[in-house]
C-alpha positions as CSV (number, residue, x, y, z in Angstrom):
1,M,206.3,-65.8,-64.6
2,Q,204.2,-69.0,-64.6
3,W,202.0,-69.9,-61.6
4,K,202.1,-73.4,-60.4
5,P,198.8,-74.8,-59.0
6,G,200.5,-75.8,-55.7
7,I,201.7,-72.2,-55.0
8,F,198.2,-70.8,-55.2
9,K,196.9,-73.3,-52.7
10,K,199.8,-72.5,-50.3
11,L,199.2,-68.8,-50.6
12,C,195.5,-69.3,-49.8
13,G,196.4,-71.4,-46.8
14,V,198.8,-68.8,-45.5
15,G,196.2,-66.1,-45.9
16,A,193.6,-68.2,-44.0
17,L,196.1,-68.9,-41.2
18,I,196.9,-65.2,-40.9
19,T,193.2,-64.3,-40.7
20,L,192.6,-67.0,-38.0
21,L,195.6,-65.9,-35.9
22,S,194.6,-62.2,-36.1
23,A,191.1,-63.1,-34.9
24,C,192.5,-65.1,-32.0
25,S,194.7,-62.3,-30.9
26,S,192.0,-60.0,-29.8
27,N,192.2,-59.2,-26.1
28,P,188.9,-59.3,-24.2
29,A,190.5,-57.6,-21.2
30,N,190.4,-54.4,-23.2
31,D,186.9,-55.0,-24.6
32,S,184.3,-53.0,-22.9
33,S,181.6,-55.4,-24.1
34,V,182.9,-58.1,-21.7
35,Q,180.6,-58.2,-18.7
36,T,181.1,-59.8,-15.3
37,S,178.2,-62.0,-14.2
38,P,175.9,-61.3,-11.3
39,A,176.4,-63.3,-8.1
40,G,175.5,-67.0,-8.7
41,A,175.2,-66.7,-12.5
42,Q,176.9,-69.2,-14.7
43,Q,178.4,-67.0,-17.4
44,S,181.4,-68.4,-19.2
45,T,183.3,-65.1,-19.5
46,A,183.2,-63.8,-15.9
47,L,186.1,-62.6,-13.8
48,I,187.0,-64.9,-11.0
49,Q,186.3,-63.0,-7.8
50,S,188.0,-65.3,-5.3
51,Y,191.4,-64.1,-4.2
52,G,192.4,-67.7,-3.1
53,L,191.4,-69.1,-6.5
54,N,193.2,-66.3,-8.4
55,N,196.3,-66.8,-6.3
56,F,196.2,-70.6,-6.9
57,L,195.8,-70.1,-10.7
58,T,198.8,-67.7,-10.7
59,N,201.1,-69.8,-8.6
60,A,200.1,-73.5,-8.8
61,P,202.4,-76.0,-10.5
62,A,201.1,-78.3,-13.1
63,N,198.6,-80.8,-11.5
64,G,198.4,-78.6,-8.4
65,S,195.0,-78.9,-6.7
66,L,192.9,-76.6,-4.5
67,F,189.8,-77.5,-2.5
68,L,187.0,-74.9,-2.6
69,V,184.3,-75.0,0.0
70,D,182.1,-72.7,-2.1
71,G,182.7,-70.8,-5.3
72,R,181.8,-70.1,-8.9
73,W,181.8,-73.8,-9.8
74,G,179.7,-75.0,-6.8
75,A,180.2,-76.1,-3.3
76,K,182.9,-78.6,-2.2
77,V,184.9,-78.9,-5.4
78,D,188.5,-79.8,-6.2
79,V,190.2,-77.7,-8.8
80,I,193.2,-79.4,-10.6
81,A,195.2,-77.0,-12.8
82,D,197.2,-78.1,-15.9
83,Q,200.4,-76.5,-16.9
84,D,200.0,-72.8,-17.9
85,Y,200.7,-71.7,-21.5
86,F,200.5,-68.6,-23.6
87,S,197.5,-68.3,-26.0
88,A,197.9,-67.1,-29.6
89,G,196.8,-63.7,-28.3
90,G,199.7,-63.6,-25.8
91,R,197.6,-64.2,-22.6
92,R,198.6,-66.7,-20.0
93,C,196.0,-69.5,-19.8
94,R,195.5,-72.9,-18.2
95,K,193.1,-75.7,-18.4
96,A,191.7,-77.1,-15.2
97,Q,189.4,-79.8,-14.0
98,V,186.7,-79.1,-11.5
99,I,185.7,-82.2,-9.6
100,S,182.5,-82.1,-7.5
101,E,182.0,-83.9,-4.3
102,G,179.9,-86.4,-6.1
103,G,182.7,-87.1,-8.6
104,A,181.3,-85.2,-11.6
105,T,184.2,-83.6,-13.6
106,R,184.0,-80.4,-15.6
107,N,186.8,-79.1,-17.8
108,V,187.3,-75.3,-17.8
109,L,189.7,-72.9,-19.4
110,V,190.9,-69.8,-17.6
111,C,193.1,-66.9,-18.8
112,E,194.9,-64.2,-16.9
113,V,193.5,-60.8,-18.0
114,S,195.7,-58.7,-15.7
115,P,198.4,-59.7,-13.2
116,G,196.7,-62.0,-10.7
117,Q,193.2,-61.7,-12.2
118,W,191.8,-64.7,-14.0
119,M,188.7,-65.1,-16.2
120,E,187.0,-68.3,-17.3
121,V,186.8,-68.2,-21.1
122,R,185.2,-70.2,-23.8
123,P,187.7,-72.3,-25.8
124,V,188.0,-71.3,-29.4
125,T,187.3,-74.9,-30.5
126,E,184.0,-74.8,-28.7
127,L,182.9,-72.1,-31.0
128,L,183.2,-74.5,-33.9
129,V,181.1,-77.2,-32.1
130,N,178.6,-75.0,-30.2
131,P,178.2,-71.6,-31.9
């Protein structure tokens, strides 16, 4: 059997893809090293404690919005949720925009770690830019 140069490159690419997907499929909900943040702390992997926000993230349609008087992203903010999707690890996630009263916009990513319980997570692509 004679190897063709293109086949070796394809096999290496498939191996790299399998490695990447297996790394993305880890489930932080079962990881005892994930900590929730103390009150007021801005940690990117903290459980969302607000029942209203968790309920909104679970049930909102795409482009649905919620006004929060006070919460993890500050006082008097609008949260606009994108369409939910399933991550490579199988978790339900959605991107959202958080717009402050002054108009500043922050993009966040949240994933459901158990039914009705959401957590803000750091996007995988951010790891490539800001390790």
